[in-house]
N, C-alpha and C positions, 0 to 999 in steps of 0.2 A: 504493500500499500504506500503510495506517495504521500508526503506530508511536508509541512513547513515550507521552505524555499521552493521546493519542487512543486508543491500544490499551486502556489502562486504563479510560478513560471509557466506551468502547464496550462493554467487557466488563460493566460494571455496568448499562448501559442495556439490553442485549440478554440477559444471562444470567438464569437462574432462581435467585432468591435463597433461602437464602444461597449465594453463591458459595464454592467450596472453594479455598483457597490451600494448596497442598501444598509443605511444606518439606523440603529435604534439604541436606546439606552437599555442595558441589561437589567432584567428585573422590573421593567416598566410595563404595566402597572403593578404586576406582581410576578412571581417566578413562573407559575404554570402558564399564564397568558403570554408572557414573554417568550417561552419556549414555543407555544403554538404559533406566535407571530413570526419567529425566525424560521420555523418549518414552512409556514405559508408563504414567506418571501422566497424561499428557495424553490418551492413547487411552482411558484408563479413566474419564475424566470430570473430572479436575482443571480448574478454571477459570483458576488462575494457577499458575505454577511460582515458588517462592521458593527461591533458592540462597544458602546460607551461604558466604562466602568464608573458608576456614579460617584461624584466627588462634591464636597461641600463648598468648594470655591472654584467652579470651572470658568476660569477667566476668558477662555476662547468662545464660550457658548453663549448664545442669545436666550431670551426668556422662555422660549418653548422648550429647549433642552434643559434649561435650568429647572423648570417645573417637573420634567421627566425625571431628572436626578433625584429631586425631593421625594417624588412618588416611589421610586425605586428603593432609595434608602430607607424610607418609612416602612416599606414592605419587607426589609431585611436583607436587601442585596448588599454583598461585600465581595472581597476578592476571592474567598473560598467558594461562595455561591456562584460567582462568575464561572469559576472553573468547573463546578458541577454542571451549570447550564451548558457549557460547551461540550462536556463529556456526553450529556444526554442527547444534544443535537448530533454529535458525531455518531451515535448508535445507528443512525439510519441516513446520514448525509455526509457527503465528502467535499462540498464546495469549500473554497477558502474562507477562513475566519480571521478577521484581524480585530484588534482591540485598540481603541483610543482612550488614552488615560493621561494622568498628570504624574509628574515626577514623584511627589510626595508618597503616592500610594505604592509605588515601585520600591522606593528607598525604604519605606517603613517595613516592607516585607523582606527586604534584602535583594539587591539587584539580581545577583546570581540565582537565588532561590525563585524569585518571581518568574524569570524567563524559563528556568528549568520546569517549573510546575505548569506554566502556561503551555509549553510544548507538550508535556505529558497529557495535558487535558485535550489538546488538538487544535490549539491556536497556532496560526501560521505566521503572523506578523504583528508588530506593535507600533503604534503612532504615539508619540508623547507631545501633547499640545504646548507645553511650556518649557521644553528644553531646546535651546538653540544649539546650532551645529558645534560651537566651541566647547560646550559642556556635554556632548553627546557620547564621547569615546567609551566610558564605562558601560553605557547601555548597548552601544554597538557591539562591544566585545562579548557581553553576556548573551546577546541575541545570536551572534555568530556560534558561540559555544553550544547553544541550544538548538542550532539548526533552523533558526528562524530569521526572518527579514525584519530589520529595523528601518521603518519607512520614514523618510525625512520630508520635511515641508519646505516648499519655496513659494514666495509670494511676489507680486509685482514690485514691491519695494526692496526685494533682496538684491544687494549689489552684485555686479558681475563677478567680482573676486570671490564673494561668498558662494555664488551659484557654482563656480568651478570647484570650490572646496566640497560643497555638499555633493555635487555629481561624482566626485572622486571616491565617495564612500556609500553612494546611494545603493539601496537593495530592495528588490521586490517591485516597487514603483515609486514615483514621486507623487506626493500628495500636494497638488498645486492649489494654493489658496486663490479662488477665482474672484473674490471681492475683498475689499478691505473691511476691517471691522469684525464683529462677532458673527457667529452662524445665524442663519434665518433665511427664509425664502425671500427672493428678490424677483424682479422681472428682467427679461432681456439677458444679454451677455455683455460684460465689461470689455471694451475694446483693449485696454491695457492688459487684461488677462489673456485675451486671444494672442496679442503680440508676444506676450511672455511664452506661451505654449509654442508659438511658431519658432521663437529664438531657442527654446530648449530642445526642439526637434533637430536643430542643426548642431547641437552640442552633445547629444547623448542618444543611445538606443534604448535606454531604459524606458518602460512605459510610463505614460503621463496621465494622471487622473485628477481633473479639476473637481474641487469641492467648495462648499460654502455658497449658499444662494441658488442652487439648482433645484427647480421644483416642477418643471413642466416637460412634456415630451418635445415641445418646441425648443426649449433651451437644450435638451439632450441632443437634438438634431443638429442645432447650431454648433455645439461642441464637437460632434462627430464630424461635421463638415470642416471644422478647424483643424482636425487631425488628432483629437483626444483618443487615447486608448481605452479610457474607462471614465465614467462620471460617478460622483458621490452624491447621493441624495439622502438628507437626514431630517431637517426641520419639517419638510413637507410630509414625511411619513409620520413624524411624532405628532404633528398637528392632527392627523387623522386618528391616531390613537387616542389623543386627548378629547376629541369630539365624540368619542364612542365609549367613554369610561363606563357608563351605566349599562351597556349592551355589548359584552365582550365577544359574543359570537358574531355580531354584525361588524365589530371592530376588525376581527381577523379577516372577514370577507372583504371589507373595505380596503384593507392593506393589500390583500391579494389582487384586487381589481386595479388598484393604483399602480402596483408593479407591473402588471400586464400592459397598462396604458403607457408606461414609461418605455417598455421594451417593444411596443408595437411599431413595427417598420412601415406600416401602411399610413400612419397618421402624419 
């Protein structure tokens, strides 16, 4: 069975681009519904699952994801339960799973231990929202030792020198910040981000995946036309979770329908 780096690499080689990275907060609104949601995402066509490990101070996230973090933490989600969730998902699904988290949660557990246990649970890559390139070496080393990808971020304000530094250690794919500011649905596609994507295409062969602000099939197509290898959709998914909190079965169906819409090549 392929896993870790190989599972991510294989997805980009074999998948029809742009791949869809579907983000949700692990444990939102509770453990069992969260498991049903990520299974539905995979069944509906998501190529990757990205799970946010809920954190009390998610500085990169907008209010939609912040509220999801609160719901998940109040329902008991933590690092141990995250690993349990992925193990259960892995019992019947082999698409790549990546985790978006913050440095404090990894350091608190122990960097080596976090990556080792994450790999054992079936996680293939990690994104750390608040660790700049200059402080990333210990995380990169532990990810490599565990056979996982440490996924780096590049934004439209990243300097040319830092872009080259990041590309020199990049693994899995580049998480390209498509809009400035915090996460949240936007309209349209930012021209500066498109220019960044096209520039990066001339500098690296590593897959590029814009995220932040992508919420519609039209935006997915615009990014596909620009050459994106994948797109990351998060807040738009979580908004649909939030609007169906009283009816979890309808929630799961709504998320499945939305994933299908994002993947629909005819629209």
